[in-house]
C-alpha positions as CSV (number, residue, x, y, z in Angstrom):
1,M,152.0,92.4,52.5
2,T,151.1,95.1,55.0
3,M,153.7,97.5,53.5
4,V,152.3,97.0,50.1
5,L,148.7,97.6,51.3
6,A,149.8,100.7,53.2
7,G,151.5,101.9,50.0
8,W,148.4,101.4,47.9
9,I,146.2,103.1,50.5
10,I,148.5,106.2,50.7
11,S,148.8,106.2,46.9
12,G,145.0,106.1,46.5
13,L,144.5,109.0,48.9
14,L,147.2,111.1,47.1
15,I,145.6,110.3,43.7
16,V,142.1,111.2,45.0
17,F,143.4,114.4,46.6
18,I,145.2,115.6,43.4
19,L,142.2,114.7,41.2
20,G,139.8,116.6,43.5
21,A,141.9,119.5,44.7
22,S,143.9,120.3,41.6
23,V,143.0,118.4,38.4
24,A,139.2,118.8,38.5
25,P,139.2,122.6,39.3
26,K,141.6,123.2,36.4
27,L,139.6,121.1,33.9
28,L,136.4,122.7,35.0
29,G,137.8,126.2,34.9
30,L,136.9,126.9,38.6
31,Q,138.0,130.0,40.4
32,A,139.8,127.7,42.9
33,A,142.3,127.0,40.1
34,I,142.3,130.4,38.4
35,E,143.3,132.4,41.5
36,P,146.5,130.4,42.4
37,L,147.7,130.5,38.8
38,T,147.2,134.3,38.7
39,V,149.0,134.8,42.0
40,V,152.1,133.0,40.7
41,G,152.0,134.8,37.4
42,W,150.8,132.0,35.1
43,P,148.4,133.0,32.4
44,T,145.1,131.1,32.8
45,K,145.3,129.9,29.1
46,Y,147.7,127.2,30.5
47,M,145.2,126.0,33.1
48,L,143.7,123.2,31.0
49,L,147.2,122.1,29.8
50,I,148.5,121.9,33.4
51,G,145.4,120.0,34.5
52,C,145.9,117.5,31.7
53,I,149.6,117.1,32.6
54,E,148.7,116.5,36.3
55,L,146.0,114.0,35.3
56,A,148.5,112.1,33.0
57,C,151.1,112.0,35.7
58,M,148.6,110.6,38.2
59,V,147.3,108.0,35.8
60,L,150.9,106.9,35.1
61,Y,151.5,106.8,38.9
62,A,148.4,104.7,39.6
63,Y,149.3,102.0,37.1
64,P,152.0,99.7,38.5
65,R,154.1,99.3,35.3
66,T,154.4,103.0,34.8
67,A,154.3,104.2,38.5
68,L,158.0,105.1,38.5
69,L,157.6,107.3,35.4
70,G,154.5,108.9,36.9
71,A,156.4,109.7,40.1
72,V,159.3,111.2,38.3
73,L,157.1,113.3,36.1
74,M,155.0,114.4,39.0
75,T,158.2,115.3,40.9
76,G,159.1,117.6,38.0
77,L,155.7,119.2,38.1
78,L,155.8,119.7,41.9
79,S,159.3,121.3,41.5
80,A,157.9,123.8,39.1
81,A,155.1,124.6,41.6
82,L,157.6,125.0,44.4
83,A,159.7,127.4,42.3
84,A,156.6,129.4,41.3
85,N,155.5,129.8,44.9
86,L,159.0,130.7,46.0
87,R,159.3,133.4,43.3
88,V,156.2,135.2,44.5
89,D,157.1,134.7,48.2
90,N,153.9,132.7,49.1
91,P,153.7,131.5,52.7
92,L,156.5,129.0,53.2
93,F,154.9,126.1,55.2
94,S,151.4,126.1,53.7
95,H,152.0,127.0,50.0
96,T,155.6,126.8,49.0
97,L,156.6,123.6,50.9
98,F,153.4,121.8,50.0
99,S,155.1,120.4,46.9
100,I,157.8,118.8,49.2
101,Y,155.2,117.3,51.5
102,F,153.2,115.8,48.6
103,G,156.3,114.6,46.8
104,V,157.7,112.9,49.9
105,A,154.4,111.2,50.6
106,M,154.2,110.1,46.9
107,W,157.6,108.5,46.9
108,V,157.1,106.9,50.4
109,A,153.9,105.3,49.1
110,L,155.6,104.1,45.9
111,W,158.5,102.7,48.0
112,L,156.0,100.9,50.2
113,R,154.0,99.4,47.4
114,D,156.8,98.4,45.0
115,P,159.6,95.9,46.1
116,K,161.7,96.9,43.1
117,I,161.9,100.5,44.4
118,R,162.8,99.2,47.9
119,G,165.6,97.3,46.2
120,V,167.0,100.4,44.7
121,F,166.5,102.5,47.9
122,P,166.9,100.0,50.8
123,L,166.5,101.2,54.4
124,T,169.2,99.2,56.2
């Protein structure tokens, strides 16, 4: 039960973080979202679409029956962010690898909260 609770707490923190630091700025058209897109070469016309995709991924991740799908889709999105940051030679540990940090935390949280995932990926 403690593992499941820890998984939900970590998941909740990750969801709140993405909603506040990435989704909301994109949906509100804030400069905090425009500048990073511009740096990696993405036109700002895709900002709303990317924000909606992130929101959909996190909603799927938050709901237990679709959490695995949300994690897989968010991993794809994080991979694209990693590639975009690599392409423009953004700082490695703070910008480029952030996708790896977030993705690992997301999968660890899912592993902790879902016994079916633990069954597929047992730590023995």
